[in-house]
NUKOLBA-183912 format. One record per residue (C-alpha): residue number from 0; x negated, y negated, z. Coordinates in steps of 0.1 Angstrom, whole numbers. Example, Ala and Ser with C-alpha at 12.3 -4.5 7.8 and 13.67 -1.06 7.14 Angstrom:
BEGIN
0,-123,45,78;
1,-137,11,71;
end
This chain:
BEGIN
0,58,-77,155;
1,58,-46,164;
2,76,-20,185;
3,113,-28,182;
4,130,-44,153;
5,167,-52,146;
6,187,-68,119;
7,213,-95,120;
8,247,-99,134;
9,269,-69,144;
10,250,-37,146;
11,256,0,154;
12,229,22,170;
13,240,51,148;
14,218,41,119;
15,181,45,127;
16,150,46,106;
17,114,50,118;
18,82,33,109;
19,50,47,125;
20,55,38,162;
21,82,12,153;
22,119,17,155;
23,141,-1,131;
24,178,-5,137;
25,199,-13,106;
26,229,-35,107;
27,265,-23,101;
28,282,-56,95;
29,317,-67,104;
30,341,-84,81;
31,333,-117,65;
32,328,-133,31;
33,311,-107,9;
34,280,-116,-11;
35,278,-108,-48;
36,260,-75,-48;
37,247,-47,-70;
38,275,-23,-66;
39,276,12,-81;
40,309,19,-97;
41,316,54,-109;
42,293,75,-132;
43,288,67,-169;
44,294,97,-191;
45,266,88,-215;
46,240,94,-188;
47,226,58,-190;
48,228,33,-162;
49,248,2,-170;
50,239,-32,-156;
51,264,-60,-161;
52,251,-95,-154;
53,277,-123,-152;
54,256,-151,-167;
55,286,-174,-170;
56,296,-170,-134;
57,265,-181,-113;
58,265,-174,-76;
59,246,-190,-47;
60,216,-213,-50;
61,183,-196,-42;
62,162,-214,-17;
63,130,-228,-33;
64,112,-220,0;
65,125,-184,1;
66,91,-166,0;
67,62,-175,23;
68,34,-160,45;
69,32,-148,80;
70,0,-141,98;
71,-14,-136,133;
72,-46,-125,149;
73,-42,-87,143;
74,-65,-64,123;
75,-92,-91,125;
76,-71,-113,103;
77,-88,-145,114;
78,-121,-136,131;
79,-136,-112,107;
80,-111,-120,81;
81,-98,-153,68;
82,-119,-175,90;
83,-152,-181,73;
84,-175,-175,104;
85,-198,-145,97;
86,-213,-141,132;
87,-194,-119,156;
88,-196,-130,193;
89,-212,-163,184;
90,-208,-177,219;
91,-218,-145,238;
92,-185,-144,257;
93,-168,-114,241;
94,-182,-91,269;
95,-192,-105,303;
96,-219,-79,308;
97,-237,-75,275;
98,-244,-91,242;
99,-221,-70,221;
100,-227,-71,183;
101,-263,-84,189;
102,-294,-63,190;
103,-331,-69,197;
104,-356,-71,168;
105,-392,-62,175;
106,-418,-63,147;
107,-449,-42,146;
108,-471,-49,176;
109,-444,-70,193;
110,-422,-65,223;
111,-394,-84,241;
112,-361,-82,258;
113,-327,-99,256;
114,-302,-106,284;
115,-271,-127,290;
116,-279,-158,310;
117,-251,-176,329;
118,-272,-201,348;
119,-276,-231,324;
120,-251,-233,295;
121,-248,-259,268;
122,-216,-272,285;
123,-190,-258,309;
124,-172,-239,281;
125,-204,-225,267;
126,-216,-213,300;
127,-233,-181,288;
128,-263,-180,266;
129,-286,-153,252;
130,-321,-152,267;
131,-349,-137,247;
132,-382,-130,264;
133,-413,-124,241;
134,-436,-102,262;
135,-460,-91,235;
136,-466,-114,205;
137,-472,-98,171;
138,-452,-99,139;
139,-420,-112,155;
140,-394,-108,183;
141,-359,-120,179;
142,-322,-110,178;
143,-299,-99,151;
144,-261,-101,147;
145,-243,-74,128;
146,-215,-97,117;
147,-180,-83,113;
148,-189,-49,100;
149,-218,-64,79;
150,-231,-97,68;
151,-221,-102,31;
152,-249,-113,7;
153,-240,-126,-28;
154,-264,-140,-54;
155,-272,-177,-57;
156,-252,-184,-26;
157,-258,-211,0;
158,-251,-204,36;
159,-249,-229,65;
160,-264,-217,98;
161,-263,-236,131;
162,-271,-228,167;
163,-281,-243,200;
164,-315,-234,213;
165,-340,-243,240;
166,-373,-227,251;
167,-411,-228,251;
168,-419,-209,220;
169,-429,-222,186;
170,-406,-225,155;
171,-377,-201,151;
172,-372,-182,118;
173,-336,-179,107;
174,-327,-154,79;
175,-304,-129,64;
176,-319,-95,58;
177,-310,-59,52;
178,-302,-38,83;
179,-335,-20,82;
180,-354,-53,78;
181,-370,-42,45;
182,-355,-69,24;
183,-351,-106,33;
184,-325,-124,12;
185,-330,-159,26;
186,-351,-173,54;
187,-361,-207,68;
188,-380,-220,98;
189,-370,-247,123;
190,-392,-272,139;
191,-405,-262,173;
192,-378,-260,199;
193,-378,-280,232;
194,-370,-271,268;
195,-336,-289,265;
196,-306,-277,246;
197,-305,-290,211;
198,-284,-281,181;
199,-302,-270,149;
200,-286,-267,115;
201,-303,-250,85;
202,-294,-240,50;
203,-301,-205,36;
204,-299,-198,-1;
205,-301,-164,-18;
206,-317,-158,-52;
207,-308,-134,-80;
208,-299,-105,-57;
209,-272,-79,-60;
210,-241,-83,-37;
211,-244,-62,-6;
212,-228,-57,28;
213,-252,-37,50;
214,-271,-67,63;
215,-277,-87,94;
216,-284,-123,105;
217,-317,-127,124;
218,-333,-154,146;
219,-368,-147,156;
220,-402,-161,166;
221,-439,-151,165;
222,-447,-172,195;
223,-451,-160,231;
224,-426,-172,258;
225,-389,-174,262;
226,-361,-190,242;
227,-323,-192,247;
228,-295,-193,221;
229,-259,-204,222;
230,-230,-208,198;
231,-248,-192,168;
232,-229,-197,136;
233,-232,-187,99;
234,-208,-198,72;
235,-207,-189,35;
236,-191,-212,10;
237,-155,-219,20;
238,-123,-228,2;
239,-124,-264,-8;
240,-158,-267,10;
241,-142,-272,44;
242,-170,-272,71;
243,-150,-249,94;
244,-131,-233,66;
245,-117,-201,52;
246,-129,-173,29;
247,-125,-182,-8;
248,-113,-149,-20;
249,-86,-145,6;
250,-74,-180,1;
251,-73,-176,-36;
252,-52,-144,-33;
253,-27,-162,-12;
254,-27,-192,-36;
255,-20,-168,-65;
256,12,-158,-47;
257,24,-195,-47;
258,38,-192,-11;
259,63,-218,0;
260,54,-218,37;
261,33,-203,65;
262,47,-191,97;
263,20,-200,122;
264,3,-189,144;
265,25,-159,141;
266,40,-130,160;
267,26,-115,192;
268,-3,-140,190;
269,24,-165,202;
270,41,-143,227;
271,33,-122,246;
272,-3,-130,236;
273,3,-166,248;
274,-13,-188,222;
275,-25,-220,239;
276,-27,-245,211;
277,-43,-273,232;
278,-73,-252,238;
279,-76,-245,200;
280,-81,-282,189;
281,-111,-305,191;
282,-148,-297,188;
283,-155,-260,183;
284,-181,-261,212;
285,-153,-272,235;
286,-128,-243,226;
287,-127,-214,250;
288,-119,-178,239;
289,-83,-170,234;
290,-68,-139,249;
291,-56,-124,217;
292,-28,-98,216;
293,-44,-67,200;
294,-73,-57,222;
295,-100,-82,212;
296,-104,-119,220;
297,-99,-148,196;
298,-127,-174,190;
299,-101,-201,185;
300,-123,-212,156;
301,-92,-211,134;
302,-71,-234,156;
303,-40,-256,151;
304,-57,-282,128;
305,-72,-254,107;
306,-38,-238,103;
307,-23,-271,91;
308,-52,-276,67;
309,-46,-241,54;
310,-10,-252,46;
311,-23,-284,30;
312,-48,-265,9;
313,-22,-241,-5;
314,5,-268,-7;
315,27,-248,17;
316,53,-259,42;
317,50,-250,79;
318,71,-229,102;
319,57,-237,136;
320,63,-211,163;
321,60,-224,199;
322,55,-202,230;
323,85,-198,254;
324,67,-175,278;
325,80,-141,267;
326,59,-113,282;
327,40,-134,306;
328,63,-160,322;
329,87,-145,348;
330,123,-146,339;
331,129,-172,366;
332,98,-191,358;
333,98,-229,350;
334,98,-233,313;
335,96,-271,315;
336,58,-273,309;
337,62,-251,278;
338,89,-274,265;
339,66,-303,269;
340,38,-284,253;
341,61,-278,223;
342,69,-315,221;
343,32,-324,222;
344,24,-298,195;
345,51,-312,172;
346,36,-347,178;
347,1,-334,170;
348,15,-322,137;
349,38,-350,127;
350,29,-381,149;
351,11,-411,135;
352,-21,-424,151;
353,-1,-446,175;
354,12,-416,193;
355,-10,-398,219;
356,-12,-365,202;
357,-11,-380,167;
358,-42,-400,178;
359,-58,-368,189;
360,-52,-352,155;
361,-67,-383,138;
362,-97,-381,161;
363,-101,-344,151;
364,-104,-356,115;
365,-70,-358,99;
366,-54,-393,103;
367,-24,-385,81;
368,5,-366,97;
369,14,-332,83;
370,50,-324,71;
371,71,-301,93;
372,106,-288,87;
373,110,-258,110;
374,102,-249,146;
375,107,-214,159;
376,113,-209,197;
377,93,-179,209;
378,87,-145,192;
379,108,-114,193;
380,128,-124,223;
381,152,-95,219;
382,127,-77,241;
383,139,-99,270;
384,173,-103,285;
385,197,-124,265;
386,204,-146,295;
387,167,-154,298;
388,164,-165,262;
389,197,-183,263;
390,185,-205,291;
391,151,-211,276;
392,164,-217,241;
393,188,-244,254;
394,159,-263,271;
395,138,-262,240;
396,167,-270,217;
397,179,-300,236;
398,144,-316,240;
399,134,-310,204;
400,168,-321,189;
401,167,-353,210;
402,132,-364,198;
403,131,-348,163;
404,168,-346,151;
405,158,-336,115;
406,138,-305,125;
407,155,-271,119;
408,153,-250,150;
409,150,-212,147;
410,160,-187,173;
411,142,-153,176;
412,174,-134,184;
413,208,-136,167;
414,230,-134,197;
415,219,-166,215;
416,250,-184,228;
417,238,-214,247;
418,232,-235,216;
419,238,-228,179;
420,204,-224,162;
421,199,-237,127;
422,185,-203,117;
423,179,-169,132;
424,147,-148,127;
425,152,-111,118;
426,124,-85,117;
427,125,-51,100;
428,99,-24,95;
429,112,7,77;
430,105,38,58;
431,111,40,20;
432,147,53,24;
433,153,30,53;
434,143,-1,33;
435,164,11,3;
436,194,11,26;
437,183,-22,42;
438,185,-39,7;
439,223,-42,16;
440,218,-55,51;
441,232,-90,43;
442,259,-81,18;
443,286,-84,45;
444,268,-108,68;
445,292,-133,85;
446,289,-164,63;
447,299,-185,93;
448,269,-174,113;
449,236,-192,112;
450,214,-186,81;
451,186,-160,83;
452,148,-162,83;
453,134,-127,78;
454,101,-135,96;
455,86,-101,95;
456,94,-72,71;
457,77,-43,54;
458,80,-8,42;
459,55,9,64;
460,42,36,41;
461,5,36,34;
462,-25,27,55;
463,-43,3,57;
464,-22,-11,28;
465,11,1,12;
466,15,26,-15;
467,33,20,-48;
468,64,38,-34;
469,64,13,-5;
470,61,-16,-30;
471,91,-3,-49;
472,113,-1,-18;
473,100,-36,-8;
474,112,-48,-42;
475,147,-35,-36;
476,148,-52,-3;
477,137,-86,-18;
478,165,-82,-44;
479,189,-78,-15;
480,176,-111,0;
481,179,-129,-33;
482,214,-115,-39;
483,224,-130,-5;
484,206,-163,-11;
485,236,-181,5;
486,226,-168,39;
487,189,-158,36;
488,167,-189,33;
489,132,-178,42;
490,112,-145,42;
491,77,-134,50;
492,60,-100,48;
493,40,-89,78;
494,12,-83,85;
495,-5,-102,57;
496,-42,-93,63;
497,-63,-63,74;
498,-100,-57,77;
499,-101,-21,64;
500,-128,-9,87;
501,-111,17,109;
502,-123,1,142;
503,-111,-33,130;
504,-74,-26,125;
505,-44,-21,148;
506,-15,-19,124;
507,-8,7,97;
508,5,-11,66;
509,-7,-45,56;
510,-5,-66,24;
511,-41,-76,16;
512,-71,-56,25;
513,-108,-66,27;
514,-142,-60,42;
515,-168,-86,48;
516,-178,-86,11;
517,-147,-82,-10;
518,-109,-79,-9;
519,-80,-65,-28;
520,-42,-69,-31;
521,-19,-40,-25;
522,8,-29,-49;
523,33,-48,-27;
524,11,-79,-30;
525,14,-78,-67;
526,51,-71,-66;
527,57,-101,-44;
528,36,-124,-66;
529,58,-112,-95;
530,90,-120,-76;
531,78,-153,-62;
532,69,-166,-97;
533,103,-154,-110;
534,129,-163,-83;
535,150,-185,-104;
536,172,-210,-86;
537,207,-195,-88;
538,220,-159,-83;
539,236,-142,-113;
540,262,-117,-99;
541,254,-82,-111;
542,273,-48,-112;
543,252,-17,-116;
544,270,15,-127;
545,251,48,-122;
546,242,72,-150;
547,237,109,-145;
548,228,114,-108;
549,192,122,-100;
550,185,145,-71;
551,154,131,-56;
552,157,142,-20;
553,123,151,-5;
554,119,188,6;
555,123,199,42;
556,89,203,58;
557,88,239,69;
558,50,246,67;
559,16,230,73;
560,-13,226,97;
561,-14,210,132;
562,-34,183,150;
563,-36,157,177;
564,-35,119,177;
565,-27,86,194;
566,-12,52,186;
567,-31,23,202;
568,-39,47,230;
569,-69,66,243;
570,-65,103,252;
571,-82,137,256;
572,-72,170,241;
573,-84,206,247;
574,-74,243,243;
575,-55,241,210;
576,-39,274,198;
577,-16,284,170;
578,1,319,171;
579,24,336,147;
580,41,365,165;
581,12,386,178;
582,-13,370,154;
583,-36,342,165;
584,-40,317,136;
585,-61,292,155;
586,-79,290,189;
587,-104,262,192;
588,-123,242,219;
589,-127,214,193;
590,-164,222,189;
591,-185,214,158;
592,-171,243,138;
593,-134,236,145;
594,-128,221,110;
595,-113,189,122;
596,-102,164,96;
597,-105,130,114;
598,-85,101,100;
599,-93,69,118;
600,-100,67,155;
601,-132,71,175;
602,-135,109,181;
603,-160,127,203;
604,-163,163,215;
605,-179,172,249;
606,-176,204,268;
607,-147,216,247;
608,-127,184,252;
609,-118,162,222;
610,-116,125,231;
611,-102,95,211;
612,-113,62,225;
613,-103,38,198;
614,-72,15,194;
615,-62,26,159;
616,-25,30,150;
617,-25,59,143;
618,-57,78,150;
619,-53,115,138;
620,-74,146,139;
621,-59,176,120;
622,-68,212,112;
623,-52,244,100;
624,-37,255,67;
625,-9,240,46;
626,9,273,43;
627,13,280,80;
628,50,286,89;
629,71,299,118;
630,45,294,144;
631,39,283,180;
632,14,255,186;
633,0,248,221;
634,-24,221,232;
635,-34,203,264;
636,-34,165,264;
637,-43,137,289;
638,-37,100,284;
639,-67,79,295;
640,-55,44,286;
641,-36,23,262;
642,0,14,253;
643,17,47,244;
644,13,85,247;
645,4,113,222;
646,10,120,186;
647,11,158,180;
648,12,166,143;
649,26,199,130;
650,37,210,95;
651,9,187,85;
652,2,188,47;
653,-11,152,43;
654,-2,118,55;
655,27,116,31;
656,41,150,42;
657,40,158,78;
658,59,159,112;
659,46,147,145;
660,60,147,180;
661,56,111,192;
662,55,116,230;
663,57,83,249;
664,60,62,217;
665,76,28,212;
666,57,12,240;
667,59,45,261;
668,97,40,263;
669,108,73,247;
670,99,103,225;
671,110,117,192;
672,100,137,162;
673,90,118,131;
674,90,134,97;
675,75,120,66;
676,83,137,33;
677,71,121,0;
678,66,89,19;
679,102,89,34;
680,104,88,72;
681,131,103,94;
682,134,102,132;
683,152,129,151;
684,152,146,185;
685,151,115,206;
686,145,119,244;
687,137,95,272;
688,104,113,279;
689,74,91,288;
690,38,99,294;
691,18,92,326;
692,-19,81,325;
693,-45,105,339;
694,-24,136,339;
695,-29,168,319;
696,1,180,300;
697,7,214,285;
698,24,208,251;
699,41,235,231;
700,59,233,198;
701,78,263,184;
702,89,261,148;
703,110,285,128;
704,124,273,95;
705,141,240,102;
706,144,248,139;
707,120,229,162;
708,116,233,200;
709,94,210,221;
710,81,219,256;
711,62,200,282;
712,47,220,310;
713,68,250,300;
714,100,229,303;
715,122,227,271;
716,125,190,263;
717,141,190,229;
718,157,217,206;
719,167,204,172;
720,168,211,135;
721,149,190,111;
722,175,170,92;
723,177,174,54;
724,164,141,38;
725,189,120,20;
726,192,118,-18;
727,177,86,-32;
728,195,66,-59;
729,168,58,-85;
730,179,25,-100;
731,182,-9,-83;
732,187,-42,-102;
733,192,-79,-97;
734,194,-111,-117;
735,190,-149,-114;
736,187,-179,-136;
737,160,-206,-139;
738,181,-237,-146;
739,152,-258,-156;
740,147,-238,-188;
741,178,-216,-190;
742,158,-183,-186;
743,177,-153,-174;
744,155,-133,-150;
745,160,-96,-145;
746,144,-74,-119;
747,148,-36,-122;
748,133,-10,-99;
749,132,27,-107;
750,122,46,-75;
751,129,79,-92;
752,106,106,-105;
753,119,104,-141;
754,123,75,-165;
755,158,60,-168;
756,175,41,-196;
757,195,11,-185;
758,221,-6,-208;
759,221,-43,-199;
760,252,-64,-207;
761,246,-102,-204;
762,282,-114,-202;
763,286,-151,-212;
764,249,-155,-221;
765,255,-169,-256;
766,226,-165,-280;
767,194,-150,-265;
768,159,-146,-280;
769,153,-111,-294;
770,120,-107,-275;
771,117,-109,-237;
772,84,-110,-218;
773,75,-100,-183;
774,54,-77,-161;
775,58,-43,-145;
776,40,-21,-119;
777,39,17,-125;
778,20,47,-112;
779,22,77,-89;
780,43,72,-57;
781,12,75,-34;
782,-11,53,-55;
783,-29,26,-35;
784,-55,-1,-42;
785,-88,1,-22;
786,-121,-16,-19;
787,-135,10,-43;
788,-105,8,-67;
789,-90,-27,-62;
790,-70,-28,-94;
791,-56,7,-97;
792,-21,-7,-95;
793,-18,-42,-110;
794,9,-59,-131;
795,10,-49,-168;
796,25,-69,-196;
797,61,-60,-204;
798,75,-67,-239;
799,111,-60,-247;
800,122,-62,-283;
801,157,-61,-299;
802,171,-80,-269;
803,206,-92,-273;
804,237,-98,-252;
805,238,-60,-250;
806,206,-39,-252;
807,191,-8,-237;
808,156,-3,-222;
809,140,27,-206;
810,123,20,-174;
811,95,43,-164;
812,95,64,-132;
813,81,47,-101;
814,82,13,-115;
815,93,-23,-108;
816,99,-46,-138;
817,105,-83,-139;
818,112,-101,-172;
819,126,-133,-186;
820,152,-136,-214;
821,152,-170,-231;
822,186,-184,-241;
823,191,-206,-271;
end
């Protein structure tokens, strides 16, 4: 995922768009067979847009597997997300020195202590336990787990708890209670524990209580002595009642999208995170921690078998990504063991019980092989040298093709030359305007080249989930994929899931948000569900003729406040000053009265230095007035740790309207200004500047109108003018047909700020029903769904009357509409 993205075939570095700390390079394609496309042709004098659909001249077939899901362990998508386990750090291995996410509970008149013990574990994998000493008996002594930002309580709900214990105290009490201990929602007692390790399983059932989140899971005793705990687990009800299963609400949200496939285990979790699938199968107590890829470990509770059962439960196909060593295996390293690992993994998935790894899967509880059609070699290997991937891809390709000739093999870069892949994986993260342009990325794609799997894509506007404006540009992109269905066969948005707690997430824009108690779909989630249920199976070529042009270019950002920030990096800041000529507008030591507006991140002030110690992307602290203009902003900054450098906001009005100087961005490979205006991002003023760790920098930004100068340590680094944002064409359209019932499916997006009438001409349609039904999303550009307002933007029923071979309908501003016209 995540720091450099390109699009297929022949490209030019002249077209750039920017997404947070991700650069997106858009394709400029060479000659080839042109796809049927939505092509503006002149201006209509009547002011209305005209959309001509060639119903009698159908185009390419649309892949029934076009839309699927992509996930990885990011934003606590698995642990603390989809995976049902409620206890965080259940095996006491998340930190070698202390029992993070656990706390000591001492009742009135009681006293005790808790420590990690590495002397006598349950087994070699569970070598660390939690030792609890009761030094003064009274009401109770025990330990509590805080869960993943809370333990969810729902009424009339049964929870399954299990743990290993040993000791010389009496019975242990197991319960779920409020964080202050004043309310107990469910509690049971075990029999007395023994000096030897033993597994205990209990059931907890809540009564008629209100749903709540600020709760904890507690194990305690009233006896004197010592007890030890290991592998403490708590599960709520799971989807289809699987014992080691997934959250019901998140699974249902995915099911409601009707996805065709799951790309697993996904993204950087494969490489460079180095997902080791053989450690993520078998009994849970035998699985070590995984390294993760985003700053926290993985429990491997959701392992390979659980992924496959996830696909089975949602009736999805599987795109299996296998590690090729990018990011951790030296370029001249032996890839042979990884090739064998891939063959073994495919056998685990597809082999019958007579094969070694098929027998292992059967022993794990699933005798029947799983279906598999696609295997992807590596992840984002355009980060490595082409020669490295060429050689590795050939080794994987030859071995997999020889043993599994029917599998389609996907390459993660499009210029591999050692073997011809069956498909290439493109990734794109873009601004609103960037994604609107990208809707034409495949119109001139070389039809002789391998077909495309868009394995990761998103308009990265909105945090932690996309805005309506992002959903609209996402819709135009999907229409471009459908229009080019002859070459685009699979696509999956990324990332899929985000725990919305600020300290839980690492990526800015994600499809589905949740906390421990509840969840919500974003506007883009609902748009994608609308599209997935209305793909059709054949493209209907469409010509879109513009009406009166709408000038919707965002304004130049010439005024606003200032701030500091980071992207997956820890840093310190001090001595901020803003001057306007001889007038000082701001001078602060970041004390309590500085008026900082902190958005994400872990911020603290000590001795006039502001520190940010979290891993959020981004973490911002802003101050000042929206009407400040023509000023000089100075601040000192020092990087303490992390992947990048500093974000220095200026002309800051809000998150949808601001500029920041991204110093040491893109994996600390370069620097640039990034402007966001009405949700549209523009990058300019690129330099090769990088940021060292541990060194204080004097940063100075001088702004006058559109002129921007950036200095480091009094040295002029960049001197540019803010570019004028482009004009946005408001109307995008596409069409397809559902051959099973003859329905004509139309999709129309209005990204403009005014309603627009579109005259639709269904050429060759014959007789059509006078009423058409569908759905639409509409709202303000910056509207989002949240935990508090989960359904602010959801599909509304769309009814069109007086439909004929030619008819006109007015589409509201900031809307996406999908509707079916029945033919007779």
